[in-house]
N, C-alpha and C positions, 0 to 999 in steps of 0.2 A: 100566148102566154108566157113563151119565153121572152118576148120583148117585155113584158110588165115585169118580172123578175129582175131582168137587166136593170129597167129601170131604178125599182126599188133598192136592189145593191148597190147602183154604182151611187146613189144621194147617200146612202148611210156609208158608202167608202170614203167619202169627204171626209169624215168624222175623224177616222184614221184610228178607230178602235177596232184592232182585227177580232178582239172576243165578240165583241156586240154584234159586229158584221155576221161572225159565224152562227151565234146564237139565233139571231134573226133569220139567215139563211136558213138553218136547219126546222126552225119553228116553222116558217113559210112554206117549205117544202112539203112540210108535213101535213100542215091545216090547206094549201091552194085549193086541191080541187072541192073543198066541203062548199055545197051550196052551188057550184059552178053550174050543174044541170039547172037550176032554179033561173037563172039570169043569162045563159049563152040563148043569143040572139035576141036579146030585148033590148032594148033602151037604156037598162039600168047599165049594160057592159060599156055602152057606148058612153055614158055618163063617167066612168069611171076613167075613160080614154080621156076623156076633157078635163078631168081633175087633176091627172098627171100633166097635163098641158098647161094649165094654172099653174099647177104646184111648181113647176120648171121655171115659169115665166116669174114668178112670185121670188123665187128662190135669186135667180139669175139679177134680177133688178133690186135686190136687196130688201125688199118687202117682207121682213120675218113675222112679222104681227098678222100679216094674209098669208103666206104660208101655212103658220102653225093653224090658223081657222081651216084653212083649204084641207090640210093635213088629218084635223081634227074630224070634218067631214067626210072625207076619203075612209077613216078608219071604221066610224059609225057605219058607213057604208057595208064596209067588210063585214065588221061583226054582227050587223041589223040584216038589212036586204038580204044580204045573199046566204046567211043562216036563217032564213024564215021569222025574224024576229024584229019588232019594233025598234025603229032607229034609237027612238030617245030613251030606251031603255040596254040599248047595245053594249055599252060601253059598263053599264053596271055589272055584266055579268062576269 
């Protein structure tokens, strides 16, 4: 899980906004383990890793629209499946 945090925070660090980095880091640390027991040892957790790989590739290759789409999907997973809610409603919460 440390690698996951490092990845997320590393992406944000490149924006150069220290306040945003601190806020997201704090929020992420407070909410990170919520729902983890639901996905531990499942394909869902592996999908999250693949999303990171795809996101990094899109960023490095300058495909901003694709990166945004991947990030949207990733957030829906984090707020939906991990929390036991349907993905299509996850971002409405």
